[in-house]
C-alpha positions as CSV (number, residue, x, y, z in Angstrom):
1,M,-68.4,69.4,150.9
2,P,-71.7,68.6,149.2
3,S,-74.5,71.2,149.0
4,W,-78.2,71.1,148.6
5,D,-77.7,71.6,144.9
6,D,-75.5,68.4,144.8
7,V,-78.3,66.5,146.6
8,V,-80.8,67.8,144.0
9,R,-78.4,66.8,141.1
10,L,-78.0,63.3,142.6
11,A,-81.7,62.8,143.1
12,T,-83.0,64.1,139.8
13,R,-81.1,61.4,138.0
14,R,-83.8,59.1,139.2
15,P,-87.3,59.0,137.5
16,G,-90.2,60.7,139.1
17,V,-88.3,63.1,141.3
18,R,-89.4,66.6,141.7
19,V,-88.0,69.5,143.7
20,S,-90.6,70.8,146.1
21,T,-91.0,71.9,149.7
22,S,-91.9,70.3,153.0
23,Y,-92.6,72.2,156.1
24,R,-91.7,75.3,154.1
25,T,-88.2,74.0,153.5
26,P,-86.6,72.7,150.3
27,A,-87.5,69.0,149.7
28,L,-87.3,66.3,147.1
29,K,-90.4,64.1,146.4
30,V,-91.2,61.0,144.4
31,A,-94.9,60.3,143.8
32,D,-95.7,63.2,146.3
33,K,-93.7,61.4,149.0
34,T,-90.9,63.3,150.6
35,F,-87.6,61.4,150.7
36,A,-85.2,64.3,151.4
37,R,-85.6,67.6,153.1
38,L,-83.2,70.4,153.9
39,R,-83.8,71.5,157.5
40,T,-83.5,75.3,157.8
41,E,-84.1,75.2,161.6
42,A,-81.3,74.7,164.1
43,E,-78.2,73.1,162.5
44,G,-79.7,72.8,159.0
45,W,-78.9,69.2,158.4
46,L,-80.3,67.1,155.6
47,V,-83.1,64.7,156.5
48,L,-83.1,61.5,154.5
49,M,-85.7,58.7,154.8
50,C,-84.3,55.3,155.7
51,G,-85.2,52.1,157.6
52,L,-84.9,52.0,161.3
53,D,-82.2,49.3,161.0
54,E,-80.2,51.4,158.6
55,K,-80.5,54.5,160.9
56,E,-79.3,52.5,163.9
57,A,-76.3,51.2,161.8
58,L,-75.4,54.7,160.6
59,L,-75.6,56.1,164.1
60,A,-73.6,53.2,165.6
61,S,-70.9,53.7,163.0
62,G,-69.9,56.8,164.9
63,G,-69.5,58.7,161.6
64,P,-69.6,62.4,162.3
65,A,-72.0,63.0,159.4
66,F,-74.9,61.1,161.0
67,H,-77.2,62.4,163.7
68,T,-80.7,62.3,165.1
69,T,-82.7,64.3,167.5
70,P,-85.5,63.3,169.9
71,H,-88.0,64.5,167.3
72,Y,-86.9,61.7,165.0
73,D,-86.7,58.9,167.7
74,G,-88.4,55.8,166.4
75,Y,-88.8,57.3,162.9
76,G,-87.1,56.2,159.8
77,A,-85.1,59.2,159.0
78,I,-81.4,60.1,159.5
79,L,-80.0,63.6,159.7
80,V,-76.9,64.1,157.6
81,D,-74.4,66.9,158.0
82,L,-73.6,68.0,154.5
83,D,-70.4,69.7,155.8
84,V,-68.8,66.4,156.6
85,V,-70.5,63.6,154.7
86,E,-68.5,61.8,152.0
87,P,-69.9,62.5,148.5
88,D,-70.1,58.8,147.6
89,E,-71.9,57.9,150.8
90,L,-74.3,60.8,150.3
91,A,-75.1,59.4,146.8
92,E,-75.8,56.0,148.2
93,L,-78.1,57.4,150.9
94,V,-80.0,59.6,148.5
95,D,-80.6,56.6,146.2
96,A,-81.7,54.5,149.1
97,A,-84.1,57.2,150.3
98,W,-85.6,57.5,146.8
99,R,-86.0,53.7,146.6
100,R,-87.7,53.6,149.9
101,R,-90.4,56.1,148.8
102,A,-90.8,55.4,145.1
103,P,-93.8,53.3,144.1
104,A,-93.3,50.0,142.3
105,R,-94.2,51.5,138.9
106,V,-91.4,54.0,139.2
107,L,-88.9,51.4,140.5
108,R,-89.7,49.2,137.5
109,E,-89.2,52.2,135.2
110,A,-85.8,52.7,136.8
111,G,-84.9,49.0,136.3
112,E,-84.9,48.4,140.1
């Protein structure tokens, strides 16, 4: 099962990523924009930025790793249970969250 350290390792392969905090919890940012945050409240799931369409698809898949709460209704973020998410799927989601928040300059630097 992946851990926060695994999320950090995946994300820091990308340019411009820095380990930070958001709402006093561990977070990852690119160009001062949070794209991942480890919730320490309630169940402690990982928050990853995504498009609303991607969020709907992940939730509709019925995968046990994907959740939301009323707080995130209508917001482009998916909650990911690190205890059950597949490592390959987590890597794809972290990359997509980074891409969503990275400015054009950083994307070009990464060859995106």
